[in-house]
C-alpha positions, 0 to 999 in steps of 0.5 A: 752369234755372228749375226748379233755381233754384226748388228752390235757393230752396226750400231756402234757405228752408227752411234759414233756416225751420229755423234760425229754428226753431232759434233760438227753441228755443235762446233758449227753453231759454236762457230757461228755464235762466235762470229755473230758475237763478234760482229755484234761486238764490233757494231756496239764498240766500234773505233772511237775516231773523235780525235781524227775529226778534231782537226787544225785548218788552213785558210788560203787566198784565192790563188791557194796561198797560206794565209793563216793556220788555225789549231785544233781543240787543245791548241794542237797542230793537226792538220788532215793528211791526204796521201796524194799530196805526201811525197812518195818517197817518204811513204816508201821509206816510212813503210820500210822502216815501220811496216814492210808488209803493210799492204799485205796483212789484215792489220796485224803482222804476226811474223813481225809480232812473234819476231819482236817478242823473241828479240825482246825476250832474248834482250831481256827487255822490250826492243820492239813492239812489232806494232804495224801501222795500223796498230800504231794508228788504233793506239793514237786514236785511243791512247793507253799505257804501254801493257800486254792488255793494251796491246790485245786491244790494239790488235782487235782495233787494228782488225776493225780498222782494217775491216772499215778503211782502206789502206790508204785511208789508215795511212792518211789516219796515221800521217794525220795522228803521229806525234812529232813533238810538243803540240805537233801532230801529223806530217803536215804540221811537222813539215810546216813547223820544221821546214816551212813547206807542205810534204809534197816534195821532201829532201832525203834529210827531210825525209829521215828526220820525218821518219825518225821523229814519231818513234821518239818525239820528245827525245828527238825534237830538233829545236830542243835536242838536235843531238838526240834528233841526229842520232835518231836520224842516222839510225833510221838512215842505217836502217833504209840503206839496209832495206835498200831505200837508200844507197849508201852514198845517199845515206853517207850524204844524209849523215853528213847534214846538220839537223835543223834546229828551228821551229818555223812560225805558222803563217798568220796573215789576214788574221781577222779576214781569215777567221770571218772566212771560216765562219760556216765552213767545214773544219776538216777541209782546208778553206780557200778564201776570196781574199786576194793575196797581194792586195791583202798583204798591200793592204795591211802594209798600207795600214801599218805605214798609215798608223804611224803618226797615229796616237796609240788608242787610235784603230781603223778597219778597211774592206775592199769588195768585188761589186759583181760577185760581192767577194770580199777581196781584202779585209783589215779588222785593225792596225794592230794587235799591239793597239787597244781593240786590235785583237777585235774584228773591227769590221764587225763591230757596230758604230755610228755611220754618220753621213754615209746613209745619206745617198740611200735616202736620196736614192728612195726620194728619187724612187718616190718621185720627191725629187731628182738630182737637180731638184731645189731643196732648203737648207734653212733652219727647220724644227721636226717636232723636238728634233732640230738638225744643224749642218756640221759647219753650223751655217745654212745655205738656202735653196740648194739642189739635191746634188750640192746637199749630198755632195756637202753633206748637208743635214737638214735637207737629208732630214727633210728627205727622210721625213717624206721617205719615212724613217721606218720604211727606210730602216726597213729597206736597209734591213731587208738588204742585209744591213740592219741598223742597231737602233737605240734609245727610249724606243728601242728599234723604232726608227726616228729622223736621227737615222739620217745623220747616224743615229744607229749602229752599223759595221763596215761590213753593212756599209760595204753591202749597201755601197756594193749594192749602189754599184750594182744598180740598187740591188743588195746581196750578202758579202761572200768570204769563201771562193767556192760560193762565188760562182753562186753569188753571181746568180744569187737573188738580191734585195733592191734598195732602189731602182737602177736609174736611181742608183746610177744617179746617186753615184754620178752625183757621189763622182762629183763630190770634191776630192780631199786636200792634195788630190786633183779630181779623177776627170783631170787626172790621167789614169787616176781611179774614178772614185764616186764617194761619201764620208761620214763623221759620228757625233762627238767625233767618235767615228770617221768614215769613208766609203765609196766605189772605184770601178768594180770595187767598193771600198769602206774605211773606218778610223776611231778608237775601238773604246768609242772615245771621242776624237776632237777635230778628226772627221771622215774628210780628213782621217778617213778619205785619204786612206780611201783614195790610198786604197783605191790606187792600191786596188787599181795597181794590184787588181789591174782591172779596167775602171769603168767610167761613171755615166755623166749627168746628161747620160743619167737623164736619158736613163729610165727616170723616176716617176716624176721630177720636181723642180723643188722639193717643198711646194708653196699653195694648196697640194691636190684634194684627194676625193677618192679614195678617201683617208682611211678607207676600207675598199673591197677588192673580192668578188660581188655575186660571184664576178670580180670587183672592178678596178677603183678609179681614182679622183681628185682635184688640183692644180692642173691634171693629176699624177697618181701613185700607189706606194711609189708606183705610177698608176696607168690610165684606162681608156676613159683617160681615168686613173684605174687601180686594181690591187693584187693583194690585201693590205695597207697602201699609200695613194699619193696625188701630185699636181704639176707644180709637184705638190703632193697629197697622201691618203692611206687606205686598206684593201680587203677581200683580195688574196693575202700578201 
């Protein structure tokens, strides 16, 4: 019986042990399921950080000084906080009042939560919520009604935030989203609005007010409820004294001070330029623009003074560009938002450029060997099919040099030069350089000879790109608005508009243009800026332009009405050129750069010259006769029987020896002193022959069989 009982006891023990083992396994499995479910739910329902990603943005000048602030979605002022740039004394005070164990808990301070519940239960009403900084951040990210369910969700979200972010990152989120009254959120917005400064160095009374405001942002707004603000501030002072953050003497000093009762407006300088600098930037990061703050402020003041005698509807736009880097140093999009069209950035609006494109027509003519500064060209009545241009004063001067034609902005010579260069080619060169003409008319997009006199839409920025290229040896590059792009822009590839020799010759010609009335030529005035400039007036006196180079800066000025209405009698020379000279003076004083001397005509002639220099633009007599290649010929440049084809030898007859060019590039002579050309690609080419008198003939040919372009 004893043995039977012993066996029975053993079985009971074994069954009990097995049962305990199974219960532990069940518990482990259950715990694993709970953990995995929690992880899965955490991944499926992460905290929503959308509000923290909708931020305001500062745009500063090149030295980091604020220019303009841009609100976040919904017109809220909400700037990203950086714990490294917030006064540490404020952080200590905030944690002492809101969450003493912030650095130690995992999102929820259970001791503080229990104390708050007991205190509220004893008082019969909610005295303290017991929420940590992390829980408050969760509530700010996803606002909900103050209920027990919401509190439970905040606890879960707090743990999720702690698992994803560091303590400093959570604190930065709180300091970005905390309410400070009205449409102000975050420490930076509040500090700027109430104190006019960043929160990096705060006085004791400022610290206390910024700690007190989020607890009751509307009841304690200093601009609307200064008494409530003072009461809330004094309450926080007492807490800080009890916590040992403030000494009793500090607390007493703060309590004696009045509360600031006004709101400081956010900076709104460089209204249009700051907006232009933001294009393509990251909205969560403060943006440093290329704008020189001193020059921008002075330029705005200059234009505010210049507008005084103008009729109310007249506007203006000005840009100053650093030629070596293409950085926009200053830009005024209008002379005032109180005038018609003043809210529009007029530097980005296409208007007729008048005669400002003429230097680039002549530059291409120089490259093609059609002309040089001293070349004679006829300023006589001329009809080009149905188009018959006239000079501005409706008079003609006969034979003039290209220099005179450009300096006095004669129209017929410019149209004659464009007819030779080709309007379609000229438009494509401008477009490739980043200054595309907006062409309209019966054949939209097709360039015509009217392009020489402003028959296309161009913006102030487009003209700035072109004149900066003129000052940089003929190479066009995009304008740069953001400071962190400037080092890259120095080495950025550009699009060549014309050769360096032609660009420098054009600049030298423009430097000899007569100055406006009341201005002495720079060569006769000590310390005056050396300006190479061109003016322009659009048809019907709608747009007045002046563009030029002063040292290493390009300047563009436009004056007109935003609605495009005419202003009879107002020309580029009378309305825009005086401003150009004033801006050049201003830039020279403000930037304090050494003025680059322009090359003289004698120096220019020593530069690498274009292919040929003609004595006159149009020659009388018989032009050369091109024998080979014939017009519209197809030339095979592929291999024949496995052997590469030979170079083509040009032949023709004319007055003396002929110079040969393909698309404006001189063709070298082979050993037999014959012009020999080996095309590098398939496609269409223009072959030109020029005799010793400068007479020219062209044929168009097509090369096939070579590698494609």
